[in-house]
C-alpha angles and dihedrals in degrees: 000000000000091000092051090048088058089047091054093048091051092051091047090054090051093047092052091081091054094061096244100099123158112139096194090058093050092047090049091053089050090052089050088057087051090051088057089060089060097055106026128076093226145336117315107229091197091070110089096194096061096099124182098309099052090050093063106109095203089067092064098092130110110260126207096244129142116279092243091070091058098042093044091056095040092107137023094255111124115228115220136187090262094047108020125181117253098008092196097048109114103159126118096261093110092045098060094059099044101080095091090064088068091061090073091097092166092063127085116254094246091055091049090051093047093051093048092049094048092049091047090056089064090078108005123051102178111108092226092054092049094047092046088058090050091049092055092047091050093048092051089045091056092048093047089055090058101259126136123260095256092052091048092051091046090053090050091051090051093052094045095048092075094053122087117249094024096129099095092048098044092046091052091049091047092052092048093048091048091050091054092050091052092057137259105335127213126253093282096044096087125078113248115273139167146127093282096045128092124282097252092049091050091051094046094046098038122133091236091083097037115105119227142126126259095358098308118141123245091254092059091043092052093052092042092228117185119248113280116220116244124239092250094046106117092197090061093056099037112116129177113262112252122196116187114234123236124241092262090058096249118128116256113246115252127248095264089057092051092048093047090053090055094242129126132214115249109202093185098058101023125069118222093228097043 
């Protein structure tokens, strides 16, 4: 959904010169194209508004997102602040797609927050879920402008303080910021977070405020764990080549030698150690 959020913002920026400019509508249309990736087998070539992103076949796979994201985009009706979709939905589904709004460095912080909140109302109607999306957008906006993390969070708290129902979000951000100032906490020092949790918990327990080196979380940094090799790291899977010796002590020829000689290896009649 984050990719389609960027797609909607790009199209909104292009449509600004035409006179018909309403960024929430363009973002909503982009999210509708994302919803098609969750129910279709592949890109529909009959749709002229797909663009490059919606024609990528690898995107057409069911994601493990909250149900509110699917039900909120089940029809073409645009949810607004007055009539939001899923009024009781308070999970972090709107939060995870709101980071691109913070990349609008030329906008004022209040406009960034307003856009994030309006786009969050398209699927999540709970005030805490909408304001959590605005908090993440404001934090990314402060960082994109070159400010430190504490200044970005402080600016987000200032913008959220004037909005009704901000208490759960601001309290979660305050606890997370206080935990960082006290040092690297242990495994139980962070508030619970996750994709299935609520928006305020996801903001307060996000990795954005967690200290660590080279992308490691605070829990790994506190335990001083060594670097774990990635799945695609060739050095982690590289093993020395071992060729079993024959009974006469001579090394067994490798597979390229057998193939070059035009012979094949018969595992039924030939022993490996012969």
